[in-house]
C-alpha positions in Angstrom: 122.2 87.8 110.1 122.3 84.2 108.9 122.2 80.8 110.5 124.4 77.8 109.6 123.3 74.4 110.9 125.6 71.4 111.7 123.3 68.4 112.0 125.6 65.5 112.4 128.4 64.5 114.9 131.0 63.9 112.3 131.0 67.6 111.2 131.5 68.8 114.8 135.3 68.3 114.7 135.4 70.8 111.8 134.4 73.7 114.1 136.6 72.8 117.1 139.0 75.7 116.6 136.2 78.1 115.8 134.2 77.1 118.9 137.3 77.2 121.1 138.5 80.7 120.1 134.9 82.1 120.3 134.2 80.7 123.8 137.7 81.6 125.2 137.0 85.2 124.2 133.3 85.5 125.1 132.2 82.6 127.3 135.3 81.2 129.1 133.5 78.9 131.6 134.7 75.3 131.6 131.2 74.0 130.8 131.1 76.1 127.6 134.4 74.7 126.3 134.4 72.6 123.1 136.2 69.7 124.7 133.8 69.5 127.6 130.8 69.6 125.3 132.2 67.0 122.9 133.1 64.7 125.7 129.6 65.0 127.1 128.1 64.2 123.7 130.3 61.2 123.3 129.3 59.9 126.8 125.6 60.6 126.0 126.1 58.5 122.8 126.3 55.3 125.0 122.7 55.8 126.0 121.3 57.7 122.9 123.4 56.6 119.9 121.0 58.1 117.4 120.2 61.3 119.2 119.9 64.0 116.6 122.4 66.9 116.9 121.7 70.5 115.9 124.5 73.1 116.3 123.4 76.5 115.2 126.1 79.0 114.2 124.9 82.6 114.0 126.9 84.9 111.7 126.7 88.7 111.2 128.1 89.0 107.7 131.3 86.8 108.1 131.7 87.2 111.8 130.6 84.4 114.2 128.4 86.0 116.8 126.9 82.9 118.5 126.7 79.2 118.9 123.7 77.2 120.1 124.4 73.4 120.5 121.4 71.1 121.0 120.6 67.5 120.9 117.3 65.7 121.0 116.4 62.6 123.0 113.6 60.9 124.9 113.4 62.3 128.4 110.9 63.2 131.1 109.4 66.4 132.3 107.2 66.5 135.4 107.5 62.7 135.3 105.9 62.5 131.8 107.7 61.3 128.7 108.8 64.0 126.3 111.1 64.6 123.3 113.5 67.2 124.7 116.1 69.4 123.1 118.9 70.4 125.5 122.6 71.2 125.7 125.0 68.2 125.4 126.0 68.2 129.1 123.1 67.7 131.5 124.9 66.5 134.6 126.5 69.6 136.1 124.3 71.6 133.7 126.2 74.9 133.7 126.7 75.2 129.9 125.0 78.5 129.0 123.8 80.1 125.7 126.9 81.0 123.7 125.1 84.1 122.5 125.9 87.7 123.5 123.0 89.2 125.5 122.8 92.4 123.5 121.2 90.7 120.5 119.6 87.6 122.0 116.0 88.5 121.1 117.1 89.1 117.5 118.8 85.7 117.3 115.9 83.8 118.7 113.3 85.6 116.6 115.2 84.5 113.5 115.4 80.9 114.8 111.7 80.9 115.7 110.6 82.3 112.4 111.2 78.8 111.0 111.2 76.7 114.2 109.4 73.7 112.6 112.4 73.4 110.2 115.1 74.1 112.7 113.7 72.2 115.7 111.2 69.6 114.5 109.0 67.4 116.7 110.1 68.6 120.2 107.9 68.9 123.2 110.4 70.6 125.6 113.3 72.9 124.8 115.6 73.4 127.8 118.1 76.3 127.8 120.5 77.5 130.6 121.3 81.2 130.8 123.0 83.8 132.9 120.9 86.5 134.6 121.7 89.0 131.9 120.8 86.6 129.1 117.5 85.7 130.7 116.6 89.4 131.1 117.4 90.2 127.5 115.3 87.2 126.3 112.1 88.4 128.0 110.7 90.1 124.9 111.1 86.8 123.0 109.5 84.8 125.8 106.5 87.2 125.8 106.2 86.8 122.0 106.1 83.0 121.9 103.9 82.8 125.0 101.4 85.0 123.1 101.6 82.4 120.3 100.7 79.5 122.7 104.0 78.3 124.0 104.6 78.0 127.8 107.8 79.3 129.4 109.0 78.0 132.8 112.0 78.9 134.9 114.1 77.4 137.7 117.2 79.1 139.3 120.4 77.6 140.6 123.3 79.2 142.5 126.9 78.3 142.1 129.4 79.3 144.8 132.7 80.8 143.9 135.9 82.2 145.5 137.6 85.2 144.0 140.5 86.7 145.9 143.6 88.9 145.3 146.0 86.8 147.3 146.4 83.7 149.5 146.7 86.0 152.4 143.2 87.5 151.7 141.7 84.0 151.6 143.2 83.1 155.0 142.3 86.3 156.7 138.9 87.2 155.2 137.4 84.0 153.9 138.9 81.1 155.8 138.7 82.9 159.1 139.9 82.1 162.6 136.9 80.0 163.4 137.4 77.9 160.3 141.1 77.6 160.9 140.5 76.3 164.4 138.0 73.8 163.2 140.5 72.7 160.4 143.2 72.2 163.0 140.9 70.2 165.3 140.0 67.8 162.4 143.7 67.5 161.5 144.7 66.8 165.1 142.0 64.1 165.4 143.1 62.5 162.2 146.8 62.4 163.3 146.0 61.2 166.8 144.1 58.1 165.4 146.0 57.3 162.2 149.2 57.6 160.3 148.0 60.5 158.2 149.4 61.3 154.7 148.4 63.5 151.9 149.6 62.4 148.4 149.6 64.9 145.6 151.0 63.4 142.4 153.1 65.6 140.2 151.9 66.5 136.7 154.3 64.1 135.0 153.1 61.2 137.1 149.5 62.1 136.4 150.1 61.8 132.7 152.0 58.5 132.8 150.2 56.7 135.5 146.7 58.2 135.0 145.0 54.8 134.8 146.5 53.8 138.2 145.3 56.9 139.9 141.9 56.6 138.2 141.4 53.1 139.4 142.3 54.1 143.0 139.8 56.9 142.7 137.0 54.6 141.5 137.8 52.0 144.1 137.4 54.8 146.7 134.2 56.1 145.0 132.6 52.7 145.5 133.0 53.2 149.3 131.4 56.6 149.1 127.8 57.7 149.4 128.1 58.8 145.7 128.3 55.1 144.6 124.5 54.8 144.7 123.7 58.4 143.5 122.0 59.2 140.2 125.2 60.4 138.6 127.5 57.7 140.1 130.8 57.3 138.3 131.1 53.8 139.6 127.6 52.7 138.5 127.0 54.6 135.3 129.3 54.0 132.3 128.4 57.4 130.7 129.4 59.3 133.8 132.6 57.4 134.2 133.5 57.9 130.5 132.8 61.6 130.6 134.8 62.4 133.7 137.7 60.1 132.9 137.9 61.8 129.4 137.9 65.2 131.0 140.5 64.4 133.7 142.8 62.6 131.3 142.7 65.6 128.9 143.7 68.0 131.7 146.4 65.7 132.9 147.9 65.7 129.4 148.0 69.5 129.3 149.4 69.8 132.9 146.3 71.4 134.4 144.9 68.6 136.6 145.2 68.6 140.4 144.7 65.4 142.3 145.2 64.6 145.9 144.6 61.5 148.1 144.2 61.4 151.9 145.7 58.1 153.1 145.1 56.9 156.7 147.3 54.0 157.8 148.2 53.4 154.1 144.6 53.3 152.8 143.0 55.8 150.5 140.2 57.5 152.5 139.5 60.6 150.4 140.3 62.1 147.1 139.9 65.5 145.5 140.1 66.2 141.7 140.2 69.7 140.2 141.1 71.2 136.8 142.5 74.6 135.8 140.8 76.3 132.9 141.2 79.8 131.7 142.7 80.9 135.1 139.9 79.4 137.2 140.2 76.2 139.3 137.1 74.0 139.0 136.3 71.5 141.8 134.9 68.5 139.9 135.1 65.6 142.2 135.6 65.0 146.0 134.9 61.6 147.5 135.5 59.9 150.8 135.1 56.5 152.4 131.8 56.4 154.4 133.5 54.4 157.1 135.5 57.4 158.1 132.7 60.0 157.9 133.0 61.1 161.5 136.6 62.2 160.9 135.5 64.6 158.0 138.3 63.4 155.7 136.7 64.9 152.5 136.3 68.3 154.1 139.9 68.2 155.5 141.3 67.3 152.0 139.2 70.0 150.3 140.4 72.6 152.8 144.0 71.5 152.5 143.9 71.7 148.7 142.4 75.3 148.8 145.1 76.4 151.3 147.9 75.0 149.0 146.4 76.3 145.7 145.9 79.8 147.0 149.4 79.9 148.3 150.6 78.9 144.8 148.8 81.9 143.4 145.5 80.5 142.2 143.0 83.2 142.9 139.7 82.2 141.4 137.7 79.0 142.1 134.4 77.7 140.9 132.7 75.0 143.1 130.1 74.1 140.5 127.4 73.9 143.2 126.1 75.5 146.4 126.4 72.7 149.0 126.4 73.8 152.6 130.0 72.8 153.3 131.2 75.1 150.4 129.6 78.3 151.8 132.3 79.3 154.2 135.1 78.8 151.6 133.4 81.1 149.1 132.9 84.9 148.9 130.7 85.3 145.8 128.4 83.3 143.6 126.8 83.1 140.1 123.1 82.6 139.5 122.0 80.5 136.5 118.5 80.1 135.1 117.2 76.9 133.5 114.5 77.8 131.0 111.9 75.3 129.7 109.9 76.1 126.6 106.9 73.8 126.2 105.2 73.3 122.9 101.9 75.0 122.1 100.2 71.6 121.6 97.6 70.0 123.9 100.4 67.9 125.3 102.3 71.1 126.1 99.3 72.3 128.2 99.2 69.0 130.0 103.0 69.3 130.8 102.5 72.8 132.1 99.6 71.5 134.4 101.7 68.7 135.8 104.7 71.0 136.3 102.8 72.7 139.2 103.2 69.4 141.2 106.9 69.1 140.5 109.6 69.3 143.2 111.5 71.5 140.7 109.5 74.6 141.8 109.0 76.0 138.4 108.2 79.7 138.0 106.0 80.9 135.2 106.4 83.8 132.8 103.9 86.6 133.8 
């Protein structure tokens, strides 16, 4: 086993094909894709232009067996300032360790044997894992905790839909009660407005992307999301990241965009991408003025009905908001893991974490 380290952004482009082929075969989730991670790093660059990058490539003889991409910047933990290593994309935060569970402890023991060289001057290391990866890493966590480090966990659930046919979705997921509610919303919209759903074709999305994006951002400014922490209309890094992602998927013909127009005005918009056979719902927004008519929910449901009829059978909602629960039939659980340094400051961070709203769990 050997580790190769890429420690600057310029060299990252040299492993694009390697990263892409490895994740497509072993970790096909959108948030693990090379393009997603590179776009996140480029967006992060507007805030942290000198953020050190460390991409660890794990090899067994000549075979690539794992990738660990990290960057370091000034952040906070339990409201205290820290230097934190984390994955490139921290918004949606569903990038996981690109390391096979079966040998995870071995990989991390090798990394930790010379941690001062590989990860210098950090106070928090944040990792996101699957349940299986977390389970396999427990011997490593026990080892480093014995050496004075502190290991904390939080969990997050992501709702998904996996079906065999559009008929299964309509009969067993989107049931009679939900269909009646959908028709009630539709009837109310049509009784009060000239109601139209616009779904641009792929060719139009590529050629007129800037026009559709401007319409989306204009609508976003009328949404509750405009003042949110990850606002696309208020934060340049968020706008840059999602615009880059959506433009890329438009160019390869895997972007789905829809607008709900009432009396000729954009009132809601839904943006999704297709990656490795899974449709990911990335952005849904609606004009707050029309909230009582549930335009965002209506557009989301209409999109699902159309996409399932077209043969799309797997969806990832990238969250677990209440309104997504009745259009899902399964979920994935992810674990955010925080490793705090063994220094005095690490002990202070652990103490203050007990007062955090994040509800940290401790390794026992």
